[in-house]
C-alpha positions as a Markdown table, in Angstrom:
| # | Residue | x | y | z |
|---|---|---|---|---|
| 1 | Unk | 11.3 | -1.8 | 16.6 |
| 2 | Unk | 13.0 | 1.4 | 16.4 |
| 3 | Unk | 14.1 | 3.2 | 13.3 |
| 4 | Unk | 17.7 | 2.5 | 14.1 |
| 5 | Unk | 17.1 | -1.4 | 14.4 |
| 6 | Unk | 15.0 | -1.3 | 11.0 |
| 7 | Unk | 17.7 | 0.2 | 9.4 |
| 8 | Unk | 20.3 | -2.0 | 10.8 |
| 9 | Unk | 18.1 | -5.1 | 9.8 |
| 10 | Unk | 17.6 | -3.6 | 6.0 |
| 11 | Unk | 21.5 | -3.1 | 5.6 |
| 12 | Unk | 23.0 | -5.7 | 3.7 |
| 13 | Unk | 26.7 | -6.2 | 3.5 |
| 14 | Unk | 29.1 | -7.6 | 1.0 |
| 15 | Unk | 29.9 | -10.7 | 3.6 |
| 16 | Unk | 26.5 | -12.0 | 3.2 |
| 17 | Unk | 26.9 | -12.1 | -0.3 |
| 18 | Unk | 24.9 | -8.9 | -1.3 |
| 19 | Unk | 25.4 | -5.5 | -1.5 |
| 20 | Unk | 23.3 | -2.2 | -0.9 |
| 21 | Unk | 20.4 | -1.6 | -2.9 |
| 22 | Unk | 22.4 | 0.8 | -5.6 |
| 23 | Unk | 25.6 | -0.9 | -5.8 |
| 24 | Unk | 26.6 | -1.8 | -9.5 |
| 25 | Unk | 23.4 | 0.4 | -10.7 |
| 26 | Unk | 24.1 | 3.1 | -13.2 |
| 27 | Unk | 23.1 | 6.7 | -12.1 |
| 28 | Unk | 20.1 | 6.1 | -14.6 |
| 29 | Unk | 17.5 | 3.5 | -13.3 |
| 30 | Unk | 15.6 | 1.2 | -15.4 |
| 31 | Unk | 12.0 | 1.0 | -15.3 |
| 32 | Unk | 11.1 | -2.3 | -13.2 |
| 33 | Unk | 8.8 | -4.7 | -14.9 |
| 34 | Unk | 5.1 | -4.4 | -13.4 |
| 35 | Unk | 4.2 | -6.7 | -10.8 |
| 36 | Unk | 0.6 | -8.3 | -10.2 |
| 37 | Unk | 0.4 | -6.4 | -7.1 |
| 38 | Unk | 1.4 | -3.2 | -8.8 |
| 39 | Unk | -1.0 | -3.7 | -11.9 |
| 40 | Unk | -3.9 | -4.4 | -9.5 |
| 41 | Unk | -3.2 | -1.2 | -7.4 |
| 42 | Unk | -2.9 | 0.8 | -10.6 |
| 43 | Unk | -6.3 | -0.8 | -11.9 |
| 44 | Unk | -8.0 | -0.1 | -8.6 |
| 45 | Unk | -7.0 | 3.5 | -8.5 |
| 46 | Unk | -8.6 | 4.0 | -11.9 |
| 47 | Unk | -11.7 | 2.0 | -10.8 |
| 48 | Unk | -12.1 | 4.1 | -7.6 |
| 49 | Unk | -11.3 | 7.6 | -9.3 |
| 50 | Unk | -14.1 | 6.5 | -11.8 |
| 51 | Unk | -16.4 | 5.7 | -8.8 |
| 52 | Unk | -16.2 | 9.1 | -7.7 |
| 53 | Unk | -13.4 | 8.7 | -5.1 |
| 54 | Unk | -10.2 | 10.6 | -4.7 |
| 55 | Unk | -7.4 | 8.2 | -4.1 |
| 56 | Unk | -3.7 | 7.7 | -3.7 |
| 57 | Unk | -1.0 | 4.8 | -3.3 |
| 58 | Unk | 0.2 | 5.1 | 0.3 |
| 59 | Unk | 3.8 | 4.2 | 0.0 |
| 60 | Unk | 4.0 | 2.0 | 3.4 |
| 61 | Unk | 7.7 | 0.7 | 2.6 |
| 62 | Unk | 11.2 | 1.6 | 3.9 |
| 63 | Unk | 13.0 | 3.8 | 1.5 |
| 64 | Unk | 16.8 | 3.6 | 1.0 |
| 65 | Unk | 18.7 | 7.1 | 1.0 |
| 66 | Unk | 21.3 | 7.3 | -1.6 |
| 67 | Unk | 22.8 | 10.3 | -0.2 |
| 68 | Unk | 23.3 | 9.1 | 3.8 |
| 69 | Unk | 23.6 | 5.5 | 2.5 |
| 70 | Unk | 20.9 | 4.1 | 4.9 |
| 71 | Unk | 17.6 | 2.9 | 5.1 |
| 72 | Unk | 14.8 | 5.3 | 6.2 |
| 73 | Unk | 11.8 | 3.7 | 8.0 |
| 74 | Unk | 8.2 | 3.5 | 6.0 |
| 75 | Unk | 5.3 | 4.9 | 7.5 |
| 76 | Unk | 4.9 | 5.5 | 11.2 |
| 77 | Unk | 1.4 | 3.7 | 11.1 |
| 78 | Unk | 1.9 | -0.1 | 10.9 |
| 79 | Unk | -0.8 | -1.8 | 8.7 |
| 80 | Unk | -1.6 | 1.4 | 6.8 |
| 81 | Unk | -3.6 | 0.3 | 3.8 |
| 82 | Unk | -2.0 | 0.5 | 0.3 |
| 83 | Unk | -4.8 | 2.6 | -1.4 |
| 84 | Unk | -6.3 | 5.3 | 0.8 |
| 85 | Unk | -8.7 | 8.2 | -0.1 |
| 86 | Unk | -12.1 | 9.4 | 0.4 |
| 87 | Unk | -15.6 | 9.2 | -1.7 |
| 88 | Unk | -16.0 | 12.7 | -3.0 |
| 89 | Unk | -20.0 | 12.6 | -2.8 |
| 90 | Unk | -20.0 | 11.4 | 1.1 |
| 91 | Unk | -16.7 | 12.6 | 2.6 |
| 92 | Unk | -16.3 | 9.0 | 3.8 |
| 93 | Unk | -12.6 | 7.9 | 4.1 |
| 94 | Unk | -11.5 | 4.5 | 2.2 |
| 95 | Unk | -8.8 | 2.2 | 2.5 |
| 96 | Unk | -7.9 | -1.1 | 0.6 |
| 97 | Unk | -5.2 | -3.5 | 1.4 |
| 98 | Unk | -3.9 | -4.8 | -1.9 |
| 99 | Unk | -3.2 | -8.6 | -2.0 |
| 100 | Unk | -2.3 | -11.1 | -4.5 |
| 101 | Unk | -1.9 | -15.0 | -4.8 |
| 102 | Unk | -1.1 | -16.4 | -1.3 |
| 103 | Unk | -0.3 | -12.9 | 0.3 |
| 104 | Unk | -2.6 | -12.8 | 3.6 |
| 105 | Unk | -3.3 | -9.8 | 5.8 |
| 106 | Unk | -0.9 | -9.2 | 8.8 |
| 107 | Unk | -2.7 | -8.5 | 12.2 |
| 108 | Unk | -1.9 | -4.8 | 12.2 |
| 109 | Unk | -3.5 | -4.5 | 8.6 |
| 110 | Unk | -6.8 | -6.5 | 9.9 |
| 111 | Unk | -6.9 | -3.9 | 12.8 |
| 112 | Unk | -6.4 | -1.0 | 10.4 |
| 113 | Unk | -9.1 | -2.2 | 8.2 |
| 114 | Unk | -11.7 | -2.8 | 11.1 |
| 115 | Unk | -11.1 | 0.9 | 12.4 |
| 116 | Unk | -11.8 | 2.3 | 9.1 |
| 117 | Unk | -15.4 | 0.0 | 8.8 |
| 118 | Unk | -16.2 | 1.1 | 12.3 |
| 119 | Unk | -15.8 | 4.8 | 11.6 |
| 120 | Unk | -18.3 | 4.4 | 8.9 |
| 121 | Unk | -15.6 | 4.0 | 5.8 |
| 122 | Unk | -15.1 | 1.5 | 3.0 |
| 123 | Unk | -12.3 | -1.0 | 3.8 |
| 124 | Unk | -11.4 | -4.0 | 2.2 |
| 125 | Unk | -8.8 | -6.4 | 1.0 |
| 126 | Unk | -8.5 | -6.0 | -2.4 |
| 127 | Unk | -7.9 | -9.4 | -4.4 |
| 128 | Unk | -9.4 | -8.5 | -7.7 |
| 129 | Unk | -10.8 | -5.6 | -9.7 |
| 130 | Unk | -14.2 | -7.2 | -9.7 |
| 131 | Unk | -14.3 | -8.0 | -6.2 |
| 132 | Unk | -13.6 | -4.4 | -5.2 |
| 133 | Unk | -15.9 | -3.3 | -7.5 |
| 134 | Unk | -18.6 | -5.4 | -6.0 |
| 135 | Unk | -17.9 | -4.6 | -2.3 |
| 136 | Unk | -17.7 | -0.9 | -2.9 |
| 137 | Unk | -21.0 | -0.9 | -4.8 |
| 138 | Unk | -22.6 | -2.5 | -2.0 |
| 139 | Unk | -21.0 | -0.3 | 0.5 |
| 140 | Unk | -22.1 | 2.8 | -1.5 |
| 141 | Unk | -25.6 | 1.3 | -1.9 |
| 142 | Unk | -25.8 | 0.8 | 1.9 |
| 143 | Unk | -25.4 | 4.7 | 2.5 |
| 144 | Unk | -28.2 | 5.6 | -0.1 |
| 145 | Unk | -25.3 | 7.2 | -2.1 |
């Protein structure tokens, strides 16, 4: 899908009963309530930092540009994980795809995680803090780190 096709698919028109994302909103946006995915992502960022990693949340979604009144395409790498970073002691790359509830990995996400593993990095589908901690600890011990 091209960027233009993506933007067109994301445009909402009044005819469909919806409007653009900023319609009816004041200039000041209210803070959105935390979702289970956001809460888990934040907890995983803290955990991995305490485990000796430098990590960040990788925003993959398209973004609405209020100035141009269009959607800008998200990441140019389909399947890139929600959390990326590296283990400081070893320099190894890490990627975690955060999933909660009935969410499932898409084929391109599976491919991305497999590529990270083949390159010697840590990659997992993160469904809980404890699950990621266990998998990360096992991976780190396998390196002798």
